[in-house]
N, C-alpha and C positions, 0 to 999 in steps of 0.2 A: 656136837660132833653129829655128822648123819644124816641132815636134815639140807631142805633147800629145796627148789624147785626145778627141774628138770623141764628142758625149753626145745623139740625138734621144728628144727626151719626146714624144708622144703623145698629150696627152689627147681624153676624147669630145668631141665640140661640136654632137652632138644628143641628145636622150631617146630614139628612134628606135633599136631593134637594129642590131649593125655587121651588114655586110655578110657579115666573115669567122668564120668557127668560132669561139667562144670561145678555146680553146683556143690558137690562133692568136695571140689576143690579151695583151700584158704585163698584168699582174693585181696585185691585193691580196689575203693569202689577209686573211679574216676572220679572226677569235680564235674561231670555233666551226667550222671548216675549211671555210665553203665560201668559192666566189672573190668579188670583190667588184671592182667598178673604183671605188669608190667608200674612201676615206680620208683625212689627216690632212697638212695642210699650211701648211709655214712659210713665209710671203711674207714677206722680206727688202727695202721697199720706202719710202725715207725722203718721199716723193711723194704727201701725203694721194693725192690729184683719181687716181693710177694707181693707188695703191693702192684705193682705193672699187673703182674698176670691175672692176681687175683680182679684187675680195671677191668682189662680185656675181656675176659671168663664172664664177667654179670654184662656191659654193655655188650655183651654180641644177646646174650640175654634178652636185652631189650631195658635194661636201666637203668637211672639217671643214678651216678658217682661222685660226690664227692668228698675226699682222700683228706684226713691229715693225721699226725705223726706222733701225738701223744692224748691223751684220756686228757686232759686240763684243755689241749684244744678242743676237741669232742668237746665239751661241756661250753664251750663259748660258741662251739655252729650249733648246738642247740637253744642255745639262750638267745639268738639272733632271730629267730622267728624263720628258719629255716623251713621249707616241704622236704620232710626227712618223715621215709614211711620208715625205715629199717635204721639199727645202727649193726654194723659188721668190724666183730673185736676178738682177739685173738686174749684179753686179757682180761 
């Protein structure tokens, strides 16, 4: 009890350039080696309204979204070699 890992994920909330230098930001490297702040997210959400809102916000930031409604389906999506950079879930 009382042990575990804490992960903090900061996604940009604006299209404006960040105040900090790009080298200080966590990023995803694109296939051609350039730095990019966009990637592919697997959204695991069973409530349609919540999923729609999250998808809209993440797409506005430039992320590609694959949405599934259950943990079982998410595991299947991860096992079929999809290009997923991040899993976003409330489970």
